[in-house]
N, C-alpha and C positions, 0 to 999 in steps of 0.2 A: 504494500500500500504506500509506504513512504517512498520507495524507489520510483514508483509510478508518478507520484507528485513531483519528485525531484526532476525527473525527465521532462515533465510538462513545464516546470519552472525554467529549466535550462533552455528548452526550445523557445519559450516566450521571450526570455532575455536575449537570446541569439537573434531573434526576429526584430526586437526593438532596437538593439545595437546596430543591426544591419540597416534598418530604415533611417536612423539618425546619421549614420555614416554616409549614406548615399546623398541625403539632403545637404550635408555639410560640404561634400565634394562638389555638388552641382550648384552651390550658392553663387559663385561668380563665373559668368560665362562670357562676359564682354564688357565694353566700356561705352558709356553714353557721354558725349561731350557737347558743349554748346552753352548758350546763354538763354535764360528764361527771363523775359522782361514783361512788365505791365504794359498792356496795349495803349492806355491813355497817357501815362506819365513817362514811360520808357525806363522806369526804375527797375533794377534787378530784383527778382523775387527769390529770396532765400527760403528753402524748405518746401518749394513747390514740388508736387508729385509729377513725374514724367513717366508716361506709360508708352510702350511700343504697341502700336495698333496691330490687332490680330494675334497678339501674344499675351502670355500671362505673367510678364515680368516688366519691371521698370526700375526707377530710382527716384531719389529725392535730391533736389538741387542743394548744393552745400554753401559755397561762399560767393559773394558778389565780387567777381574779379573784373 
């Protein structure tokens, strides 16, 4: 009984570690560059979300350079 529970626990832990490892490796796949500016004032927008159309990834703008 204990051996079966231990095997189940090990299998679950292996699955969880594998899922987290894959997501950590796939975290950065490219680089988005450019300026994000307000349409009216032309002022740089720090912290604006930038999404790639048709994809499920993007980034947030960082500094006003």
